[in-house]
N, C-alpha and C positions, 0 to 999 in steps of 0.2 A: 504493500500500500504506500509505503514511503517513496519508493522509486516512482510509482505511478503518479502520485500527487506532485512530486518534484519535477518529473519529466514531462508533465503536461505542457509546461510553458518554457522550459529551458533544458538544455543538455545537462545530464548528471555525470559528474566525474567522481569516482570513488578514489580518493587520493591515498597513495601508498597503502594499498589494501593489506590487511593482516587480521589474524584472530588472536588476540591476547588470551593466553591460557589454552588455546587450541592445541591438540596433541596429534591428531591423525589426518592423513590425506583425505579421508572421507569427509571430514569437516570442511576442508577447502573445496572439495567437489560440490558439496551442498551449497556453499556460497556462490560458486561459479554458476551452478544451475539456476539460482535465483536471478543472477544477472542475465543469463540466457533467456529465461522465461520472461523477464521484463522486456528484453529486446523483441521477443516474439510478439509481445503485446503492443509494440510500437514505441516503447520508451527508449529514448536516446541515452543510453548509459554505457560508460566506458570505465576502465580502471587502470591504475598503474601500481607498480610494486618495486621495492628495492631489495636486493638479494642478501639481506643480513638478518640476523636473529635478535638484534637489539634495536630498540628505538632510542631517541635521545631528546630530552627536554629538561627544563629546570626542575629542581627538587620540589617546587610548588605542587607538582602533580601528586606527590605523596601526602600532602597536607589537606586537612578539611577546608571547606569553603570559608569557614569562620576564622581561618588562620593562614590564609595564602598571602595576604598583603602584610607587609612588615609591621604596620601599626596594629593590625588585628592580631598578628602573631605575638607581639610583645604583650598585648593584653591577655591573650590566651595562656601564654607562658606563666604570667603572674597569677591569673585567676582560675584557670581551667587546666592546670598542668596534668593532673591524673587522667582527665578525659582526653587530652591531647596525646599523652603517652600511649594510652590504650588504642586510640585511633591509629597512630603510626605503627604500633606493633602489629595490629591486624592488617593494615594496608600493605606494609612491606612484606609480611609473611605471605599474604595472598599473591603478591607479585614476584614470587620465587624466593623470598627470603633476602637477607642482607648480602648474600653472595652474588645475587643477581643485579645488584645496583653498583655500577662502576663509576666513580667520580671522574668527570672528564674536563672540568675546569677548576680553577682555584688552587689553593695550596695543597689539597689532597688528591690532585690529579693522579690517576693510575691506581688508586686504592679503592677497593670495594668497601661497603659499610662493614662487612665482616672483617676485612683486613684492619680497618681502623679500630674496631672493637677489640681485636686481639692486641693491637699495638698500644692502645691507651688503657686497656682493662676497664673500659666503660661499655655500657650497653649501646647498641646502635641507635636506640631511641633517644638516649641522653645525648649522643653525638649530634643527632638531627636537631634536637631542641637547643642544646647549649653551644654547639660549635658551628652549626651551619644555618639552620633556619630555612624558610621557603625560598629565599633568594641568595643563598650562600654558594651555590654552584649549579652546574648542569651535570647530568649523569647519563650513562648508557644503561638501559634497562633490558636485561635479557629475559624477555617475556614471550618470545615466539619459539615455536618448535620447527625443526628442519623439515619434517614430512609435510607440514602445512605450507610453510613458506616456499619450499621447493616446488610444490604443486602450483602455487600461484605464479612463480617465476616461469615455469615450463609451459603454462597455458598459452596457446597461440594468440589469444586475443587480449592479453594484458601487456601494456606498455611498460618499459623499464624507465624508472626515474631514480634520481639520487635523493630527493628531498634534502639536499645539502647545499652548502655554500663554502667558499674558500675559508671562511672564518669558523666553520662548524668543526668541532673536535670529535668527528665520527668518521670512520673509514669510508662510509658511503660517499662523502663529498669528493674524494679523490680516486676511489677504487671501484666504484660500481660497475662501470662498463668493462674494465679489465677482468673483474671477478666473473661477470656474465660469460665472457669468452673463455677464460681460463677454466673455470669450474663447471659451468653448465654446458658449454659447447665441447670443451676438451675432455671432460670427465664423465658428464652425465648424458651425453648424446643429443643435446639440443642442436638441431640442424643450423649451421651458420647462417643461411639465408633467412631463416625464421628469426634468429637472434638479431640480425641486422635490421630486419623490418620492425621488430619490437623496439629497437633503439632509434628508429628514424621515421620511416614511412607511416607506421601506425599512429604515431603521435601527430604527425602533420595532418593525417586524415581526420583524426578525432577533433583536432583544433581548427579544422577547415582552413588550413594554410595551403593555398593552391599551387605554389611553385617551389616547394621544398620537400625533402624526404625521399626523393627518387633521383636516380641518374637518368635524366630524360631531357630531350631537346626543349629549350625554353625555360627550364628550371634553374634555380640558383645553384651555382657550383659549390655546394657544401660537401666536402669529401674528407674522409679519413683513410689514409693508406696504412695498412698494418699487415703483419704476418701473424695469423692466429696462433701459430706454434711458438711464437716468441713473446706473446703478450703475457705479462706477469703483474699481478697486484702486489705492491710493496707496502701498502699501509698496514698498520697494526692498531689495536685499540689504544695503546699507549702513545704511539707515534703515527697518527692518521694522516698528517699533512705531507705525504710522500707520493711523488708522481709515479704512475704505472710505467712499465717499460713495454716496448714492442710496438708502440704507435709511432710511426716514422714521420708522417707529414699530416698536418691539419690544414685544410683549405676552407676558407669562408668567403662566400661570394666571389669565388674565382681567384682569391689571393691567398698566398701561404701565410697562415697565422702563426704556425709553429712548426719547426723542423727539428727532429731529434739529432 
């Protein structure tokens, strides 16, 4: 019903599709069927995905609505600390536990909440309340399962996106497309033409960009020259701002933008 009501007047884009807490490929298939059924009814719905098992955003996602803003948080820390602690305990545990939250900015970059708890001999709840707060850092949250995410990535009608930026401390900002080629084409059997379409023509088609996404007369000359056997993702969770290798030349509008 949501797709139908939204898609009546505008195109629907499911941005970086995922199932938090999902475990099986069958769950991913059920979601893809919902999208297919919606399209069959005439709803204009598309989806994109990034090939990683962790999302990233600020720590505020772990805090209740009444403690997300710094002023509200300070009041809650003074007046509702037991309630706040109980909420954080339950929230983090539900999201995979303190081992599944990896700090990606600030002075604790590279530490999970579990690491910090061992280092400081404090509970992760006290660390969140006393040392970090809702605006104290961003984190990577390992809340997706490989069978689910792999099925979304391999589906022929999902676009590949990074949901990243040069300033984002997440491997997806620098490694997404290398990872798709290296892991999914090279190791999991995704046909290279399908992968290229998912990274280019499919997005142009969904966004109604008439002269990009294909190598075709009259189209903008946006090209990437690479040897798929040499493509390698070099990013890590601790050092994500590293360029992939194997991409030799990037051409934008017919001009070389980068050459390895």
